[in-house]
N, C-alpha and C positions, 0 to 999 in steps of 0.2 A: 504493500500499500505506500502511495505517495503522500509524504508529510513535508511541510515547508517552514523550518524554525529560521526566521529572519533576524539577523543581528540588530536591525533598527525597528522592525515592526512585530517582532515577537511571533508566536505561532500563527500560521496563516492556514486555515483548513482549505483542503482542495475544492470543496464548493465555490470558494472564492476566486482561486487562481487558476482552475482548469477551464472555465469559460473564457478567460482573458487569452490563455495560450491556444485556444480553439479559434478566437476571433482574430488574433494577431499572426496566425498561421505557424505558430511554433510548436504546436502539439506533435506534430510527427517528429521533431528532433527530440521533444521531451519524451515522447512515447518510445522512441528507440533507445534512449538512455535508460529508462526503466527496464525495458527487456533486457539490456546488456547487464545492468546491475544485479537482476534477478538471477539470470543464467551464470554470471561470474560468481555469485555467492553459492549458488546450488553447486557449481564446480568444487569451490573450496571446501564445502561441507562434505562433498563426496570423497575429495582427496584426503580429508581427515578421517574417513571411515564413517561418517555419519550419514546414515541412509535417511533421508527425509521425504521421499517419494516425490509427489509432485508439488509444484508451486504455482500458485494461481496469481496472474496478473490482471489487474483492471485495465479495460480499454475503454477509450473515448469513441463515441459514435462517429466523430470526425474522422478518426482514424480508418473507419472502415471505407471510407470514401476514396483510399489510396489504392490503386489497382496493384502496385507491387509489394504490398504489406506482407502477404504470405512468403514472399521471396526474402524480405528483409529479416523476418523472424527466422526463416530457415538458415540464413547465414549466420545469425548470432548463435543459434544452436549449434551449427557445425563448428564454429570457433572455438566453442568450450566442449566439443565432443558429447553433446547430450542428445538422447533421444526424443523425438516429439512427444512420447508418452509421459515425459517428465514435466510439460508445462500445459497449463489450463488457461483459458481466456475467459475473463468474466465481463459481462456487458449488462447494464441496466437494462430494464424493460423498455423503458422510454428511449434510449438511445438504439436500441435494436429495432424498435418499430419505425422510429423517425428517419433513421437511414436504410430501411430495408430495401427499398426499391434500387438504390445505388450500390448497395453493398452485399448483395445476395451472392454474386459469383466470387467475392473475396471470402465471405464465410464459408461458402462451399470449398475453395481451396484450403482454407485453413483446417477444416474437418477432414478433407482428403489427406492431408499431411500427417494425421494421426493426433492433432491437439483436440482436447476436449473444449467445448464451448458451453459455458453456463450463464444462464438468465439471472442476473441478480435482482434482487428486490422485487420478486414476482409477487403481483397481486396489488402494487401501487399504481400502476399506469392505467391507460385504458385502451389497451390493445384488444384486438378479436382473438378469440381462442383459435381462429383459423391459422394465425401465424404459427402455432405450435407445431402444426403438421408441416410447415414449410420450411421454418428455420432449422439449420441442422444442429440441433442441441444435444448436449449429453446429459444435462442437468439444470434442475430448477432450485433457486434458493428462495425459500420463504421469507419474506421481510419481517423484520424484528417487531413490527407493528402488531402482527397477530400473534407472535409467541408470547409477547408481554401480557397477552389477556388470557393466557392459558390459567384456568382455575379461577378466572374472573367472569368471562364472557363466554356464554354457551355458543353464541353464533360464531365467535372467532375459532372455538374449537371445531366446529362442524366444517367451516371454511378449511381449516388446516386438514382435517380429515379427507375432504374432497380433494384438496390440491394433491396431496400425497397420493391418494388412489388413482386420480387422473394421470399423475407423471408416471406412475408405475405402469399404467395401462398403455401408455406411450412409450414405454421402455426407457424411460429416463430415471436417473437417480435424484435425489432430493438433499438438500442441505437446509436446515433450519437456523436462521441467524437469531442473535439476540437471547440465547438462552443463558439465563442468569440464576436460576433456581432449581433445585433438584426435582421438584414436582414437574418442572416443564420438561427437563431431560427424560423423565420416567414417561410422560404422556407421550412424547414423540418417539421413544423407543418401542413402546407398545405398538405403535402405529407403523413399525419397521422403516422410520425415516433413517436413511443410510449414514448422514453425517450431521452432527450438531455442533454449532459455533457460538461461542460468546463467552463472557466473563465467568461463568461457571467453571471453565476449563482453563481460562488465560486470558490476559490482557493484551493488546498491541504492544509489541516491544521491539526495541532495536535489535540489530543482527548480532550483537555481542551477547546480549541476554538470551536470544534465542539459541545461540551456540552453547552456552553454558547449560541451558536447559537439556538440549539435546546430549550433551556429554554426559550429564548426570544420570540421564535415562540408560544411556549405554552401559554405564558402570552397573546399574541396577540389575 
């Protein structure tokens, strides 16, 4: 995940600087840098004997309009001798839908390379369900706004149940975001949700902290 800690302005959230990067035409350079950093770090961990599996990288909808995106991603993977199965692309529901007409061929190329494509924040946009059968997805991420209401709101629980059932029926895996309590984890596990993500398991951390955590797990 991309974060900006400015010496002058302090912490600047991605919701503030990503739109500016898109409008100014800098998003491609920024996106390539993020892919490069992610793959470089993955290679370092692997060389240390730390198997971390797949790294997910958030992608801007504007990047999908670049016809050579798949080739650029492949060149970075090749530089660090990484397989395509080690990288996952995450896009928000709104960015996928808004750029779909211009990006379908790029998405298809990325999926054919062997990369997983995940629709992030599912349930918060206004897309037609017909997109789910056309976009080459591997996974859906249930937005944290639904997860937060587990145990509080029956309708949210029914929606989560329906989303997981629908995703599995389409051959997609599911990630639930925003899991902060045990009862949320238990509810989602009972529904066979493949992956859970949230503060209940860990908070966002710098690479040095992640490295330390991985090393401790290896010793265990």
